[in-house]
C-alpha positions as CSV (number, residue, x, y, z in Angstrom):
1,M,0.0,0.0,0.0
2,R,1.4,3.3,-1.0
3,G,2.7,5.4,1.9
4,L,2.5,2.6,4.5
5,S,5.4,3.1,6.8
6,L,7.4,0.1,8.1
7,D,8.5,2.1,11.1
8,Q,4.8,2.8,12.0
9,L,4.0,-0.9,11.7
10,R,7.0,-1.8,13.9
11,T,5.9,0.8,16.5
12,F,2.4,-0.5,16.4
13,A,3.6,-4.1,17.0
14,E,5.8,-3.0,19.9
15,V,2.9,-1.2,21.5
16,I,0.9,-4.3,21.5
17,R,3.8,-6.5,22.7
18,A,4.5,-4.1,25.5
19,S,0.8,-3.5,26.2
20,S,1.8,0.2,26.6
21,F,3.0,3.2,24.8
22,S,5.7,3.9,27.3
23,G,7.0,0.4,27.1
24,A,7.2,0.5,23.3
25,A,9.0,3.9,23.6
26,A,11.6,2.4,25.8
27,R,12.2,-0.6,23.5
28,L,12.4,1.6,20.4
29,N,14.5,4.3,22.0
30,L,11.8,6.9,21.3
31,T,9.8,9.3,23.3
32,Q,6.3,8.4,24.3
33,P,4.8,11.3,22.2
34,A,6.7,10.1,19.2
35,V,5.2,6.6,19.6
36,S,1.7,8.1,20.0
37,L,2.2,10.2,16.9
38,Q,3.2,7.2,14.8
39,I,0.2,5.2,15.9
40,R,-2.1,8.2,15.1
41,Q,-0.6,8.5,11.6
42,L,-1.0,4.8,11.0
43,E,-4.6,4.8,12.1
44,T,-5.2,7.9,9.9
45,R,-3.5,6.2,6.9
46,L,-5.6,3.0,7.3
47,G,-8.8,4.7,8.3
48,V,-9.4,2.5,11.4
49,R,-8.8,2.5,15.1
50,L,-6.0,0.1,15.9
51,V,-5.3,0.5,19.7
52,E,-7.5,1.1,22.6
53,R,-6.7,1.7,26.3
54,V,-8.2,-0.5,28.9
55,G,-6.9,1.0,32.2
56,R,-3.2,1.4,31.8
57,R,-3.0,-1.4,29.2
58,A,-2.9,-0.8,25.4
59,T,-4.8,-3.5,23.6
60,P,-5.5,-4.1,19.9
61,T,-8.9,-3.5,18.4
62,A,-10.4,-6.2,16.1
63,A,-8.8,-4.3,13.2
64,G,-5.5,-4.1,15.2
65,R,-5.5,-7.9,15.8
66,D,-5.9,-8.4,12.0
67,L,-3.1,-6.0,11.3
68,L,-0.8,-7.5,13.9
69,L,-0.9,-10.8,11.9
70,H,0.1,-9.1,8.7
71,A,2.7,-7.0,10.6
72,G,4.4,-10.1,11.8
73,R,4.7,-11.5,8.4
74,I,5.8,-8.2,6.9
75,E,8.5,-7.9,9.6
76,A,9.8,-11.4,8.9
77,E,9.9,-10.7,5.1
78,V,11.7,-7.5,5.7
79,A,14.3,-9.2,8.0
80,A,14.8,-11.9,5.3
81,A,15.3,-9.2,2.6
82,V,17.8,-7.3,4.7
83,E,19.7,-10.6,5.4
84,A,19.7,-11.4,1.7
85,M,21.0,-8.0,0.8
86,A,23.7,-8.2,3.4
87,E,24.9,-11.4,1.7
88,H,25.1,-9.5,-1.6
89,A,26.9,-6.6,0.0
90,G,29.4,-9.0,1.4
91,G,30.0,-10.7,-1.9
92,A,28.8,-14.1,-0.7
93,A,25.8,-14.2,-3.1
94,G,24.9,-12.9,-6.5
95,R,25.4,-13.9,-10.1
96,V,28.2,-13.5,-12.6
97,R,27.4,-14.2,-16.3
98,L,30.6,-15.3,-18.0
99,G,31.1,-15.8,-21.7
100,T,34.0,-17.7,-23.1
101,G,35.2,-20.0,-25.9
102,S,34.6,-23.8,-25.6
103,T,38.3,-24.6,-25.2
104,A,38.7,-22.3,-22.1
105,C,35.4,-23.5,-20.8
106,I,36.5,-27.2,-20.9
107,Y,40.2,-26.9,-19.9
108,M,40.6,-23.7,-17.9
109,L,37.4,-22.9,-16.0
110,P,36.5,-26.1,-14.0
111,P,39.2,-25.6,-11.3
112,V,38.6,-21.9,-11.2
113,L,34.8,-22.4,-10.7
114,R,35.4,-25.1,-8.0
115,A,37.7,-22.7,-6.0
116,L,35.1,-19.9,-6.3
117,R,32.3,-22.3,-5.2
118,R,34.3,-23.2,-2.1
119,R,35.0,-19.6,-1.2
120,L,31.6,-18.1,-2.2
121,P,29.1,-21.0,-2.0
122,S,26.1,-18.9,-2.8
123,L,27.7,-17.1,-5.8
124,E,26.0,-18.2,-9.0
125,I,28.2,-18.3,-12.1
126,V,26.4,-18.8,-15.4
127,V,28.8,-19.7,-18.3
128,S,27.9,-19.3,-21.9
129,T,30.2,-20.3,-24.8
130,G,30.6,-18.7,-28.2
131,N,33.1,-16.9,-30.4
132,T,34.7,-13.6,-29.5
133,A,32.3,-11.5,-31.7
134,G,29.2,-13.0,-30.2
135,I,30.5,-12.6,-26.6
136,L,31.4,-9.0,-27.2
137,R,28.0,-8.3,-28.6
138,L,26.4,-9.8,-25.5
139,L,28.7,-7.8,-23.2
140,E,27.8,-4.6,-25.0
141,E,24.1,-5.4,-24.5
142,N,24.8,-6.1,-20.8
143,A,23.6,-9.7,-21.3
144,L,27.0,-10.9,-20.0
145,D,29.1,-9.5,-17.2
146,L,32.5,-10.8,-18.1
147,G,34.1,-12.2,-21.2
148,L,37.2,-14.5,-21.4
149,V,38.0,-14.3,-25.1
150,T,40.6,-14.4,-27.8
151,L,42.0,-10.9,-28.3
152,P,41.7,-8.4,-29.9
153,A,38.4,-7.2,-28.4
154,P,37.7,-3.9,-30.2
155,G,35.2,-1.4,-28.8
156,R,35.3,1.9,-26.9
157,A,32.8,0.5,-24.3
158,F,35.2,-2.2,-23.2
159,A,37.9,-2.5,-20.6
160,V,40.3,-5.2,-21.8
161,T,42.8,-6.9,-19.5
162,P,45.3,-9.3,-21.3
163,L,45.4,-12.5,-19.4
164,M,47.8,-15.0,-21.0
165,E,49.4,-16.1,-24.2
166,E,48.7,-19.6,-25.4
167,E,50.8,-21.6,-27.9
168,F,49.2,-23.5,-30.7
169,V,50.5,-27.0,-31.6
170,A,50.0,-29.5,-34.4
171,V,48.4,-32.8,-33.6
172,A,48.3,-36.0,-35.5
173,P,47.1,-39.6,-34.8
174,A,49.8,-41.2,-32.6
175,E,49.7,-44.5,-34.5
176,A,50.5,-42.9,-37.8
177,D,52.5,-39.9,-36.9
178,D,55.1,-38.9,-39.5
179,L,55.2,-35.2,-38.8
180,P,58.6,-33.5,-38.4
181,P,59.7,-32.5,-34.9
182,A,58.8,-28.9,-35.6
183,V,55.8,-28.6,-37.9
184,T,55.8,-25.9,-40.6
185,P,52.9,-24.8,-42.9
186,A,54.6,-26.5,-45.8
187,S,54.7,-29.8,-43.9
188,L,51.0,-29.7,-43.4
189,A,50.1,-28.4,-46.9
190,G,49.5,-31.8,-48.5
191,R,47.8,-33.5,-45.6
192,P,44.1,-33.7,-44.7
193,M,43.3,-31.1,-42.1
194,V,40.5,-30.9,-39.6
195,A,39.9,-27.3,-38.6
196,Y,37.8,-25.0,-36.5
197,E,34.7,-23.8,-38.3
198,P,35.2,-20.3,-40.0
199,G,34.1,-17.1,-38.4
200,G,36.0,-17.1,-35.1
201,H,39.3,-15.5,-34.0
202,T,41.0,-18.9,-33.5
203,R,40.3,-20.1,-37.1
204,R,41.5,-16.7,-38.4
205,I,44.7,-17.0,-36.5
206,V,45.4,-20.5,-38.0
207,D,44.4,-19.3,-41.5
208,D,46.8,-16.3,-41.2
209,W,49.7,-18.6,-40.1
210,F,49.3,-20.6,-43.3
211,A,48.7,-17.4,-45.4
212,R,52.0,-15.9,-44.3
213,A,53.7,-19.0,-45.9
214,G,51.7,-18.5,-49.1
215,I,49.4,-21.5,-48.3
216,S,45.7,-21.5,-48.3
217,L,44.2,-23.8,-45.7
218,K,41.6,-26.1,-47.3
219,P,40.4,-28.4,-44.5
220,V,38.6,-31.7,-45.2
221,M,36.3,-31.0,-42.2
222,E,35.4,-27.9,-40.2
223,L,34.0,-28.3,-36.7
224,G,33.0,-26.0,-33.8
225,S,34.1,-28.5,-31.1
226,V,37.7,-29.0,-30.0
227,E,36.7,-32.3,-28.6
228,A,35.2,-33.4,-31.9
229,I,38.4,-32.3,-33.7
230,K,40.5,-34.4,-31.4
231,E,38.4,-37.5,-31.8
232,L,38.6,-37.3,-35.6
233,V,42.3,-36.7,-35.5
234,G,42.7,-39.7,-33.2
235,A,40.7,-41.8,-35.5
236,G,43.2,-41.1,-38.3
237,L,41.1,-38.7,-40.4
238,G,43.6,-35.9,-40.5
239,C,45.8,-33.5,-38.6
240,A,44.9,-30.3,-36.8
241,I,46.3,-27.2,-35.2
242,L,44.9,-26.7,-31.7
243,P,45.5,-24.6,-28.6
244,S,48.0,-26.3,-26.3
245,M,45.7,-26.3,-23.3
246,A,43.3,-28.6,-25.3
247,V,46.0,-31.4,-25.7
248,Q,47.7,-31.4,-22.3
249,Q,46.2,-34.9,-21.7
250,A,45.4,-36.3,-25.1
251,P,45.9,-40.1,-25.4
252,G,46.0,-41.3,-29.0
253,L,47.4,-38.0,-30.3
254,A,51.0,-37.0,-31.1
255,V,51.7,-33.3,-30.3
256,H,54.3,-31.2,-32.1
257,P,55.4,-27.5,-31.8
258,L,54.9,-25.2,-34.7
259,S,57.6,-23.4,-36.7
260,P,57.2,-20.4,-36.8
261,R,55.6,-20.4,-33.4
262,L,51.9,-19.5,-33.3
263,H,50.0,-18.2,-30.3
264,R,46.9,-16.4,-29.3
265,R,46.2,-13.9,-26.5
266,L,43.4,-14.5,-24.1
267,G,42.0,-11.6,-22.2
268,L,39.2,-10.5,-19.8
269,V,36.7,-8.0,-21.2
270,L,34.1,-6.0,-19.2
271,R,32.0,-2.9,-20.0
272,R,33.8,0.1,-18.7
273,D,30.7,1.2,-16.8
274,K,30.2,-2.2,-15.2
275,P,29.8,-2.0,-11.4
276,L,32.4,-4.3,-9.8
277,A,30.5,-6.1,-7.1
278,R,32.6,-8.4,-5.0
279,G,31.4,-11.6,-6.8
280,L,32.6,-10.2,-10.1
281,R,35.9,-8.9,-8.6
282,E,36.5,-12.4,-7.1
283,T,35.8,-14.0,-10.5
284,V,38.2,-11.7,-12.3
285,A,40.9,-12.3,-9.6
286,A,40.5,-16.1,-9.8
287,L,40.9,-16.1,-13.6
288,Q,44.0,-13.9,-13.3
289,Q,45.5,-16.2,-10.7
290,A,44.7,-19.3,-12.9
291,A,46.6,-17.7,-15.8
292,V,49.6,-17.1,-13.5
293,D,49.5,-20.7,-12.3
294,R,49.5,-22.2,-15.7
């Protein structure tokens, strides 16, 4: 109800609990005239008499008894709301919407999210996967809070923090590996290649590596899943160039460094005007520490 005062409701409840205006004043650290004024204002607002005096005792009218039931529930809900907001203010609750690529989601995020869950058990982290362009668009629309993406991440609205550099490697089926110790674009030119689907930064980085050697990459298969690429390479259907974090434990695959070396930069991206609540700050710090530990 518009204009209904929580302080007036609390004062009314205390008057009934104490059975007196003076007792309520002592409990609320108010003067007795201030308590009487609040009760009159509440009665005027509701248009009913709420308290009557019987001798020296203040007792509720029939309307007052009904209101007291509601006042108790209102007080409990307000206390619960204050407690919930205190958790948010302390950073122990809330939600962080994180967008990242599938490789980082699979191979980098799980230990980070486990550590955050232990430290902030009521912090909800919602992870979405996609390519850099899609994640930046969602960040700009404020549909995501934080992006962990392949750089560059252009846009005046963004604050970008470089996080780490990650090497790319060549992978081949272990049982039929005849790649040289250091793999060049020329050594892959005549082989069937399984590649990332076009449109993302990672595919563009690989295409540019071949292009600098005057070679146009023409893969036999293009897939959006690093796990699917690894499975197909392991089955002997071709070679691939993948981020090194994706093949740290890759039975059935032979892994070779590239020459010239190839890497990508991963970074954290937020809107410049994004409020940094503790949950978001903790998530950023945990990702930065994970990059240092790698």
